[in-house]
C-alpha positions as CSV (number, residue, x, y, z in Angstrom):
1,X,48.8,134.3,100.0
2,X,50.6,133.6,103.3
3,X,54.3,133.3,103.0
4,X,56.7,131.5,105.3
5,X,60.5,132.3,105.4
6,X,63.3,130.7,107.3
7,X,66.0,133.2,108.3
8,X,69.4,132.1,109.5
9,X,71.3,133.9,112.2
10,X,74.9,132.9,111.6
11,X,78.3,133.9,113.0
12,X,81.3,133.1,115.2
13,X,80.7,131.9,118.8
14,X,80.0,134.5,121.4
15,X,79.2,137.2,118.8
16,X,75.7,137.9,120.1
17,X,73.5,135.8,117.8
18,X,71.3,134.4,120.7
19,X,71.0,137.8,122.3
20,X,69.8,139.3,119.0
21,X,67.2,136.6,118.5
22,X,66.0,137.0,122.1
23,X,65.5,140.8,121.6
24,X,63.7,140.2,118.3
25,X,61.3,137.5,119.5
26,X,61.4,137.4,123.3
27,X,62.6,133.7,123.1
28,X,65.8,132.3,124.5
29,X,66.9,129.7,122.0
30,X,69.5,128.3,124.3
31,X,67.2,125.7,125.9
32,X,69.6,122.9,127.0
33,X,71.1,122.8,130.4
34,X,74.6,122.4,128.9
35,X,74.0,125.5,126.8
36,X,73.0,127.5,129.9
37,X,76.1,126.2,131.8
38,X,78.6,126.9,129.0
39,X,77.0,130.1,127.8
40,X,77.0,129.0,124.1
41,X,74.7,127.4,121.6
42,X,75.1,123.6,121.0
43,X,71.9,122.9,119.0
44,X,70.3,125.2,116.5
45,X,67.4,127.1,118.1
46,X,64.2,128.2,116.4
47,X,62.2,131.3,117.2
48,X,59.1,132.5,115.3
49,X,58.9,136.2,114.4
50,X,55.5,137.4,113.2
51,X,56.1,140.1,110.6
52,X,52.5,140.5,109.4
53,X,49.4,138.4,109.0
54,X,50.7,137.3,105.6
55,X,54.4,136.8,106.5
56,X,55.8,134.5,109.1
57,X,59.5,134.3,109.7
58,X,61.3,131.5,111.6
59,X,64.7,132.7,112.9
60,X,67.3,129.9,113.1
61,X,70.1,130.6,115.7
62,X,72.9,128.3,114.9
63,X,75.9,127.3,117.0
64,X,79.0,129.4,116.4
65,X,81.6,127.0,118.0
66,X,83.6,124.8,115.6
67,X,82.9,121.7,117.8
68,X,79.2,121.8,116.7
69,X,79.8,122.3,113.0
70,X,77.3,119.6,112.0
71,X,74.6,121.2,114.0
72,X,75.4,124.5,112.4
73,X,75.1,122.9,108.9
74,X,71.8,121.3,109.9
75,X,70.4,124.6,111.0
76,X,71.5,126.6,107.9
77,X,70.6,123.9,105.4
78,X,67.0,125.1,105.1
79,X,67.3,128.9,105.3
80,X,66.0,131.2,102.6
81,X,68.1,134.2,103.8
82,X,70.5,135.1,106.6
83,X,72.0,137.6,108.8
84,X,75.8,137.2,109.4
85,X,76.6,138.5,113.0
86,X,80.1,139.8,113.5
87,X,81.2,141.3,116.9
88,X,82.8,144.7,116.6
89,X,85.4,143.9,119.3
90,X,86.5,140.6,117.7
91,X,86.0,141.3,114.0
92,X,86.0,138.5,111.4
93,X,86.8,135.2,113.0
94,X,87.3,131.6,111.6
95,X,83.6,130.6,112.0
96,X,82.5,133.9,110.5
97,X,84.2,132.9,107.3
98,X,83.0,129.3,107.6
99,X,79.4,130.2,108.1
100,X,79.5,132.6,105.1
101,X,80.9,129.7,103.0
102,X,78.1,127.3,104.3
103,X,75.4,129.8,103.4
104,X,77.0,130.3,99.9
105,X,77.2,126.6,99.3
106,X,73.6,126.2,100.3
107,X,72.6,128.8,97.7
108,X,71.5,131.6,100.0
109,X,70.9,134.7,97.8
110,X,69.7,137.4,100.3
111,X,70.9,138.7,103.6
112,X,72.8,141.3,105.5
113,X,75.5,141.8,108.1
114,X,74.9,142.7,111.8
115,X,77.9,144.4,113.4
116,X,77.2,143.5,117.0
117,X,78.6,144.6,120.4
118,X,78.9,148.1,119.2
119,X,78.8,149.3,122.8
120,X,82.2,147.8,123.5
121,X,84.2,149.8,121.0
122,X,84.8,153.3,119.8
123,X,83.8,154.7,116.4
124,X,87.2,154.2,114.9
125,X,87.1,150.5,115.7
126,X,83.6,150.3,114.2
127,X,85.0,151.8,111.0
128,X,87.9,149.3,110.9
129,X,85.4,146.5,111.4
130,X,83.3,147.8,108.5
131,X,86.4,147.7,106.2
132,X,87.1,144.2,107.3
133,X,83.5,143.2,106.5
134,X,83.8,144.7,103.0
135,X,86.8,142.5,102.3
136,X,85.0,139.4,103.7
137,X,81.8,139.8,101.7
138,X,83.4,140.7,98.3
139,X,82.2,138.4,95.6
140,X,79.6,136.8,97.9
141,X,75.8,137.1,98.1
142,X,76.3,139.7,100.8
143,X,78.5,142.1,98.7
144,X,75.8,144.6,98.1
145,X,74.0,144.1,101.4
146,X,73.6,146.4,104.4
147,X,75.8,146.3,107.5
148,X,73.8,147.3,110.5
149,X,75.4,148.4,113.7
150,X,73.8,146.7,116.7
151,X,74.1,146.5,120.5
152,X,72.1,144.2,122.7
153,X,73.1,146.4,125.7
154,X,71.8,149.8,124.6
155,X,69.4,148.5,121.9
156,X,70.9,150.5,119.0
157,X,70.1,149.1,115.6
158,X,67.5,146.6,116.8
159,X,64.6,148.2,114.9
160,X,66.7,148.5,111.8
161,X,67.7,144.8,112.1
162,X,64.0,143.9,112.5
163,X,63.0,146.0,109.5
164,X,65.8,144.6,107.3
165,X,64.8,141.0,108.2
166,X,61.2,141.7,107.2
167,X,62.2,143.6,104.0
168,X,64.6,140.7,103.0
169,X,61.9,138.1,103.8
170,X,59.4,139.9,101.7
171,X,61.5,139.9,98.5
172,X,63.3,136.5,98.9
173,X,61.7,133.7,96.9
174,X,59.8,131.3,99.1
175,X,60.1,127.5,99.0
176,X,58.1,125.6,96.4
177,X,54.5,124.8,97.2
178,X,54.1,122.8,94.0
179,X,56.9,120.2,94.5
180,X,56.2,117.0,96.5
181,X,56.3,117.3,100.3
182,X,59.7,117.0,101.9
183,X,61.0,117.6,105.4
184,X,64.4,116.8,106.9
185,X,64.1,115.6,110.5
186,X,66.2,117.6,112.9
187,X,64.4,116.7,116.1
188,X,62.7,113.5,117.4
189,X,60.7,113.3,120.6
190,X,58.5,110.7,122.2
191,X,55.5,111.6,124.3
192,X,53.7,109.0,126.4
193,X,50.2,108.5,125.2
194,X,50.8,110.7,122.2
195,X,53.5,108.9,120.2
196,X,56.5,110.1,118.2
197,X,56.8,113.6,117.0
198,X,59.4,114.6,114.4
199,X,60.3,118.3,113.6
200,X,61.9,120.2,110.9
201,X,61.4,122.8,108.2
202,X,59.1,122.0,105.3
203,X,61.4,122.1,102.2
204,X,58.6,121.9,99.7
205,X,54.9,121.0,99.1
206,X,52.0,120.7,101.5
207,X,50.8,118.1,104.1
208,X,47.4,117.8,105.7
209,X,46.4,115.9,108.8
210,X,46.1,112.1,108.1
211,X,48.0,112.4,104.8
212,X,50.2,109.4,104.0
213,X,54.0,110.0,104.4
214,X,57.1,107.9,103.9
215,X,60.1,107.8,106.3
216,X,63.2,107.6,104.2
217,X,65.6,105.8,103.7
218,X,63.9,103.4,106.2
219,X,61.1,102.9,103.7
220,X,58.4,103.1,106.4
221,X,55.0,104.3,105.3
222,X,52.6,105.8,107.8
223,X,50.4,108.9,108.2
224,X,50.5,112.3,109.8
225,X,48.3,111.7,112.8
226,X,48.5,115.4,113.8
227,X,50.5,118.5,112.9
228,X,52.0,121.5,114.8
229,X,53.6,124.8,113.8
230,X,55.6,126.3,116.6
231,X,53.8,124.2,119.2
232,X,50.3,125.1,117.9
233,X,48.0,122.4,116.4
234,X,47.1,123.0,112.8
235,X,45.3,121.0,110.1
236,X,47.9,121.5,107.4
237,X,51.5,122.6,106.9
238,X,53.2,124.2,103.9
239,X,56.6,124.9,102.4
240,X,58.7,127.2,104.6
241,X,57.0,126.5,107.9
242,X,58.7,125.1,111.0
243,X,56.5,122.1,111.8
244,X,56.1,119.0,114.0
245,X,54.5,115.8,112.7
246,X,53.0,113.2,115.0
247,X,53.7,109.9,113.1
248,X,51.0,107.2,113.5
249,X,52.2,104.0,115.1
250,X,55.9,104.8,114.7
251,X,58.1,104.3,117.7
252,X,60.9,106.7,118.7
253,X,63.4,104.0,117.9
254,X,62.4,103.8,114.2
255,X,63.2,107.4,113.3
256,X,66.3,109.4,113.7
257,X,67.6,112.9,113.0
258,X,68.8,113.0,109.3
259,X,65.9,111.0,107.9
260,X,63.5,112.5,105.4
261,X,59.7,112.7,105.6
262,X,58.3,112.7,102.1
263,X,55.2,112.1,100.0
264,X,55.2,108.4,99.2
265,X,56.6,107.4,95.8
266,X,58.2,110.7,95.0
267,X,61.7,110.2,96.3
268,X,64.6,108.0,95.3
269,X,67.0,106.2,97.7
270,X,70.7,105.9,96.6
271,X,74.2,105.1,97.7
272,X,75.9,106.7,94.7
273,X,75.6,110.4,94.0
274,X,77.1,112.1,91.0
275,X,77.9,115.7,92.0
276,X,79.4,119.0,91.1
277,X,82.0,119.8,93.8
278,X,83.9,123.0,94.7
279,X,86.9,123.5,97.1
280,X,86.9,126.8,99.0
281,X,89.9,129.0,98.3
282,X,91.0,128.9,102.0
283,X,91.3,125.1,102.0
284,X,95.0,124.7,101.2
285,X,95.1,120.9,101.4
286,X,92.5,120.5,98.6
287,X,90.7,117.2,98.0
288,X,92.2,113.9,96.8
289,X,90.6,111.1,94.8
290,X,89.3,108.3,97.0
291,X,89.5,110.5,100.1
292,X,87.2,109.5,103.0
293,X,84.9,112.3,103.9
294,X,81.8,113.2,105.9
295,X,78.9,114.3,103.7
296,X,76.3,116.7,105.0
297,X,72.9,116.8,103.2
298,X,70.0,118.5,104.9
299,X,70.1,117.2,108.4
300,X,71.8,113.9,107.4
301,X,75.4,113.2,108.0
302,X,76.9,110.2,106.1
303,X,80.4,108.9,105.7
304,X,81.5,108.6,102.1
305,X,84.3,108.0,99.7
306,X,85.0,110.8,97.3
307,X,85.7,109.7,93.7
308,X,87.1,112.5,91.5
309,X,86.2,112.1,87.8
310,X,88.5,114.5,86.0
311,X,91.8,114.4,88.0
312,X,93.4,112.9,91.1
313,X,93.3,116.2,93.0
314,X,91.2,119.3,93.4
315,X,93.2,122.3,94.7
316,X,91.9,125.3,96.6
317,X,89.3,127.3,94.7
318,X,88.9,124.5,92.1
319,X,85.8,122.7,91.0
320,X,84.9,119.5,89.2
321,X,82.7,116.5,88.8
322,X,82.8,113.7,91.4
323,X,80.9,110.7,92.7
324,X,80.0,110.2,96.4
325,X,80.0,106.5,97.4
326,X,78.0,106.5,100.6
327,X,78.4,104.1,103.6
328,X,74.6,103.7,103.8
329,X,71.4,104.5,101.9
330,X,70.2,108.1,101.7
331,X,67.2,109.8,100.3
332,X,68.1,113.0,98.4
333,X,67.0,114.9,95.3
334,X,69.0,116.2,92.3
335,X,69.7,119.9,93.0
336,X,70.1,119.3,96.7
337,X,73.2,121.1,98.0
338,X,75.7,119.5,100.3
339,X,78.9,120.2,102.3
340,X,81.8,117.9,103.1
341,X,84.2,117.8,106.1
342,X,87.0,115.5,107.1
343,X,86.0,112.4,109.1
344,X,87.6,113.5,112.4
345,X,87.9,117.3,112.1
346,X,85.1,119.8,112.5
347,X,85.8,122.1,109.5
348,X,84.4,122.7,106.1
349,X,86.6,121.5,103.1
350,X,84.1,121.6,100.2
351,X,80.6,121.6,99.0
352,X,78.4,121.6,95.9
353,X,75.2,120.2,94.5
354,X,73.8,116.8,93.5
355,X,73.5,116.3,89.8
356,X,72.2,112.7,89.7
357,X,71.3,109.8,91.8
358,X,72.8,106.7,90.1
359,X,73.3,103.0,90.5
360,X,76.4,102.9,88.4
361,X,79.9,103.2,89.9
362,X,82.1,105.6,88.1
363,X,85.2,104.1,86.5
364,X,87.9,106.2,84.8
365,X,87.3,104.2,81.6
366,X,83.9,105.8,81.5
367,X,85.1,109.4,81.9
368,X,85.0,110.3,78.2
369,X,81.2,109.5,78.2
370,X,80.2,110.4,81.7
371,X,81.8,113.9,82.0
372,X,80.0,115.5,79.0
373,X,76.8,113.8,80.2
374,X,77.1,115.3,83.7
375,X,78.1,118.6,82.2
376,X,74.8,118.7,80.4
377,X,73.0,118.0,83.7
378,X,74.9,120.7,85.4
379,X,74.1,123.2,82.6
380,X,70.5,122.1,82.6
381,X,70.6,121.4,78.8
382,X,67.9,118.8,78.4
383,X,68.5,118.2,74.6
384,X,72.2,117.6,75.1
385,X,71.5,115.5,78.2
386,X,69.2,113.1,76.2
387,X,71.6,113.0,73.3
388,X,74.4,111.9,75.7
389,X,72.2,109.6,77.7
390,X,71.5,107.7,74.6
391,X,75.2,107.2,74.0
392,X,75.8,105.9,77.5
393,X,74.6,102.4,76.4
394,X,72.4,102.1,79.4
395,X,69.9,99.2,79.5
396,X,67.0,100.8,81.2
397,X,63.9,102.4,79.6
398,X,64.1,106.2,79.4
399,X,61.1,107.2,81.5
400,X,60.6,111.0,81.9
401,X,59.2,110.7,85.4
402,X,62.1,108.6,86.6
403,X,64.6,110.9,84.8
404,X,63.0,113.8,86.7
405,X,63.5,112.0,90.0
406,X,67.1,111.2,89.4
407,X,68.3,114.3,87.6
408,X,65.9,117.1,88.6
409,X,65.0,118.1,85.0
410,X,61.4,119.1,84.4
411,X,59.2,116.2,83.3
412,X,57.7,118.2,80.4
413,X,61.0,119.3,79.0
414,X,62.3,115.7,79.1
415,X,59.1,114.5,77.4
416,X,59.6,117.0,74.6
417,X,63.3,116.0,74.1
418,X,62.4,112.3,74.1
419,X,59.6,112.8,71.6
420,X,62.0,114.6,69.2
421,X,64.4,111.6,69.4
422,X,61.5,109.1,68.8
423,X,60.5,111.2,65.8
424,X,64.0,111.0,64.4
425,X,64.2,107.3,64.9
426,X,67.0,107.5,67.5
427,X,64.6,106.1,70.2
428,X,62.0,103.3,70.1
429,X,58.8,104.1,71.9
430,X,57.3,101.5,74.3
431,X,54.3,103.6,75.1
432,X,53.8,104.8,78.7
433,X,56.7,102.5,79.9
434,X,59.3,104.7,78.2
435,X,61.6,104.6,75.2
436,X,64.9,102.8,74.4
437,X,67.8,103.8,72.2
438,X,67.4,102.3,68.7
439,X,71.1,101.6,68.1
440,X,71.5,99.9,71.5
441,X,68.3,97.8,70.8
442,X,69.6,96.6,67.4
443,X,73.1,95.8,68.8
444,X,71.6,93.7,71.6
445,X,69.1,92.0,69.2
446,X,71.9,91.0,66.8
447,X,74.0,89.7,69.7
448,X,71.2,87.6,71.2
449,X,71.4,84.6,68.8
450,X,75.2,84.3,69.5
451,X,74.6,84.4,73.2
452,X,71.9,81.7,72.8
453,X,74.3,79.5,70.8
454,X,77.0,79.9,73.5
455,X,74.6,78.8,76.2
456,X,73.5,75.7,74.3
457,X,77.0,74.8,73.3
458,X,78.2,74.9,76.9
459,X,75.6,72.2,77.7
460,X,74.9,70.2,74.5
461,X,72.2,68.2,76.2
462,X,70.3,71.4,77.0
463,X,67.4,71.6,74.6
464,X,66.5,75.2,75.1
465,X,67.5,78.2,77.1
466,X,65.1,80.2,79.3
467,X,64.6,83.9,78.7
468,X,66.1,84.6,82.1
469,X,69.4,82.7,81.2
470,X,69.6,84.6,77.9
471,X,69.1,88.0,79.5
472,X,71.6,87.3,82.3
473,X,74.2,86.6,79.7
474,X,73.2,89.3,77.2
475,X,72.7,92.3,79.6
476,X,71.5,91.6,83.2
477,X,70.3,95.1,83.7
478,X,68.3,95.2,80.5
479,X,64.6,96.2,81.0
480,X,62.2,93.3,80.5
481,X,60.0,95.2,77.9
482,X,62.6,95.8,75.2
483,X,64.1,92.4,75.9
484,X,60.8,90.6,75.3
485,X,60.3,92.6,72.1
486,X,63.7,91.6,70.9
487,X,63.0,87.9,71.5
488,X,59.5,88.2,69.8
489,X,61.0,89.8,66.7
490,X,63.7,87.2,66.4
491,X,61.1,84.4,66.8
492,X,58.9,86.0,64.1
493,X,61.9,86.3,61.8
494,X,62.8,82.6,62.3
495,X,66.2,83.4,63.8
496,X,65.2,82.0,67.1
497,X,62.7,79.1,67.8
498,X,60.5,79.1,70.9
499,X,60.3,75.5,72.3
500,X,59.1,73.9,75.5
501,X,59.1,77.1,77.5
502,X,62.5,78.2,76.3
503,X,64.4,79.2,73.1
504,X,66.8,77.5,70.8
505,X,68.3,78.2,67.4
506,X,66.9,76.5,64.2
507,X,69.1,73.7,62.9
508,X,71.5,74.2,65.8
509,X,73.4,71.1,67.0
510,X,76.0,71.4,69.7
511,X,79.0,69.0,69.6
512,X,79.2,66.4,72.3
513,X,82.2,65.2,74.2
514,X,83.9,62.0,73.0
515,X,82.5,60.0,75.9
516,X,78.9,61.3,75.3
517,X,79.2,60.8,71.6
518,X,80.2,57.2,72.1
519,X,77.1,56.6,74.3
520,X,74.9,58.3,71.8
521,X,76.2,55.9,69.1
522,X,75.5,52.9,71.3
523,X,72.0,54.1,72.1
524,X,71.2,54.6,68.4
525,X,72.6,51.3,67.5
526,X,70.6,49.6,70.2
527,X,67.4,51.4,69.0
528,X,68.0,50.1,65.5
529,X,68.5,46.6,66.8
530,X,65.3,46.8,68.9
531,X,63.2,47.6,65.9
532,X,59.5,47.8,66.8
533,X,60.2,47.2,70.5
534,X,60.5,50.4,72.5
535,X,63.1,50.6,75.2
536,X,63.9,52.7,78.2
537,X,67.1,54.1,79.9
538,X,66.6,51.4,82.5
539,X,66.5,48.6,79.9
540,X,69.8,49.8,78.3
541,X,71.4,50.3,81.7
542,X,70.6,46.8,82.9
543,X,71.7,45.3,79.5
544,X,75.1,46.8,79.9
545,X,75.4,45.6,83.5
546,X,74.8,49.0,85.0
547,X,78.2,50.3,84.0
548,X,76.9,53.6,82.8
549,X,75.2,56.4,84.8
550,X,71.4,55.9,84.3
551,X,70.6,59.6,84.7
552,X,73.1,60.4,82.0
553,X,71.5,57.8,79.7
554,X,68.1,59.4,80.3
555,X,69.5,62.8,79.5
556,X,71.1,61.5,76.3
557,X,67.8,59.8,75.2
558,X,65.9,63.0,75.8
559,X,68.6,64.9,73.8
560,X,68.2,62.4,70.9
561,X,64.4,62.8,71.1
562,X,64.7,66.6,70.9
563,X,67.1,66.2,68.0
564,X,64.4,64.2,66.2
565,X,66.6,61.1,66.1
566,X,64.4,59.0,68.4
567,X,60.6,58.9,69.1
568,X,59.6,59.2,72.8
569,X,56.4,57.5,73.9
570,X,54.4,58.7,76.9
571,X,55.9,56.0,79.2
572,X,59.4,57.4,78.5
573,X,60.3,54.5,76.1
574,X,62.0,55.2,72.8
575,X,62.2,53.8,69.2
576,X,63.7,55.0,65.9
577,X,61.7,57.2,63.5
578,X,62.2,54.5,60.9
579,X,60.6,51.8,63.1
580,X,57.7,54.1,63.7
581,X,57.2,54.7,60.0
582,X,57.0,51.0,59.5
583,X,54.4,50.7,62.3
584,X,52.4,53.5,60.6
585,X,52.4,51.7,57.3
586,X,51.2,48.4,58.8
587,X,48.6,50.2,60.8
588,X,47.3,52.0,57.8
589,X,47.1,48.8,55.7
590,X,45.2,46.9,58.5
591,X,42.7,49.8,59.0
592,X,42.0,50.0,55.3
593,X,41.4,46.2,55.2
594,X,39.2,46.0,58.4
595,X,37.9,49.6,58.7
596,X,39.3,50.0,62.2
597,X,41.7,48.4,64.7
598,X,41.6,47.6,68.4
599,X,44.1,46.8,71.1
600,X,43.9,43.2,70.1
601,X,45.5,44.0,66.8
602,X,48.8,45.1,68.5
603,X,50.2,41.6,68.1
604,X,49.6,41.6,64.3
605,X,51.0,45.1,63.8
606,X,53.9,45.2,66.2
607,X,54.5,41.7,67.3
608,X,53.6,42.2,71.0
609,X,50.6,42.7,73.2
610,X,48.6,45.5,74.8
611,X,51.1,46.4,77.6
612,X,53.8,47.5,75.2
613,X,51.5,48.3,72.3
614,X,49.1,50.8,74.0
615,X,51.7,53.6,74.3
616,X,52.5,53.2,70.6
617,X,48.9,53.5,69.6
618,X,48.5,56.6,71.9
619,X,51.5,58.1,70.2
620,X,49.8,57.6,66.8
621,X,46.7,59.3,68.2
622,X,48.8,62.2,69.6
623,X,50.4,63.0,66.2
624,X,47.0,62.9,64.5
625,X,47.7,59.8,62.5
626,X,44.8,57.8,64.0
627,X,41.6,58.8,65.8
628,X,40.3,56.8,68.8
629,X,36.6,56.2,69.1
630,X,35.9,54.0,72.2
631,X,37.8,50.8,71.8
632,X,38.4,51.3,68.1
633,X,40.8,53.4,66.1
634,X,40.5,54.7,62.5
635,X,42.7,56.8,60.3
636,X,42.5,60.5,61.2
């Protein structure tokens, strides 16, 4: 199987990195006019090195000057191995140390040291440089690696450097082909008649011509119109390759360096990242809680606020859990490594890895629960993680696919852990939608009737509360599926009554204010006085010389109807239940005597004609007391 490896060429400015790459590949990676003028690299340069038909190596020559730190980080963010170039006449310099730290933070496991410019010094100086290098690489991934003496002038060591690059690339693990496709954009170019081409190193997965892709965090979906590898058109690209993607119908203005090209639906977007952070031992000033920093992830650079979880300060050489609150959206994955620098100074002050993409801001009050939980994520202990996740009192369903996206655990291991908890009764399964903590479910279910009572008490005229109102008061972030099941079970158990598209409590009566209670008493008294004659809010309003609010009267009449204290006809007129019972008796007796009744009998039953009487007869039909057949009505 063909293998593609990205090999970083790191080191201090003017230590011979670009000359080394030129001799290895025949390519001058300093392509910008400003780079030619100043004689130093500003952007990372890429040069392909064909090792064999089955092994392709992309050399990444990164800037060595401190002014271009973010470009250095972008270049080294995707490397699988690296050569650290140190000039024999200069020795170890500030960016030598910083580049080694960057590589270490990015998880680089393989590499070697190139002791360059050997033609400028004598053997004794070379030996001193080797001792200095031994001190530098102690306790780093380069500790057991080779140090190769090299000169771009006389060519010594060049073949050995080439051989060591190939040997290292052969044994270093390649990038994942099985994971979803991801590529951080580090170059954007527009070509008239051809469109926008974005370039970068494929971090994982595969992509074929015309495959759908998402541009994140912009949320744009498009397709790969065509693909290139080192300026050659190809039908597909795979993890580890340096590639260009021509995006279909995407303008150059819509994409920028630092965005991510990914398989649609596989990546999350976040502004809050829970991380494991470490401060290099050389950073004497350490890191403070709520410090403003610049966060480097892949080729993205984002301003952020650092929230320390365990203490107010991290000193040199110390590590801990933290939350990054980003100034704008970012697409990243759990396990992605990052670096941080001050806002206005080009130097590295820390780094680490993303543990979780979250929507919940960290508060110190949550530390006792959050830190053990994040520790389980950091240690990759899925059983402990699920156990602690259950205790966090979250309101979302535990979906193994979503958990994988936000924490980086394997889907299968999370499924197994969840199934064990479902079997023990600690989780309630909701099928493919996920599962929910049993204790949390029961706590919310028991609390729901109290919440419903509070809503109804706040507005006594309210006959029912909608499910949306209840959920907003109970737990706004609660997933709809367990919430609907809670409501359903409460309705089945008779603890909650479903009525008129909402919910209320059985036998619940909210207390009215003194003014409203007085009006209610007046309305009931008037209803009793009216007897068989139905009345409306307008009738009562005019009778009392319009001194009351008519809309308020209507609300109170509806309230009394829902309380069962008044009967409401279909023309929004009202009468007492006692009057209606008398009408039913008279109607029953008349039908028994005549066999049926018609509209003309209204006068005999109720004392008034058809205009007022028809709504009463229709009400009797609606409750199943009578049955209409043409112009006649009989007992049902």
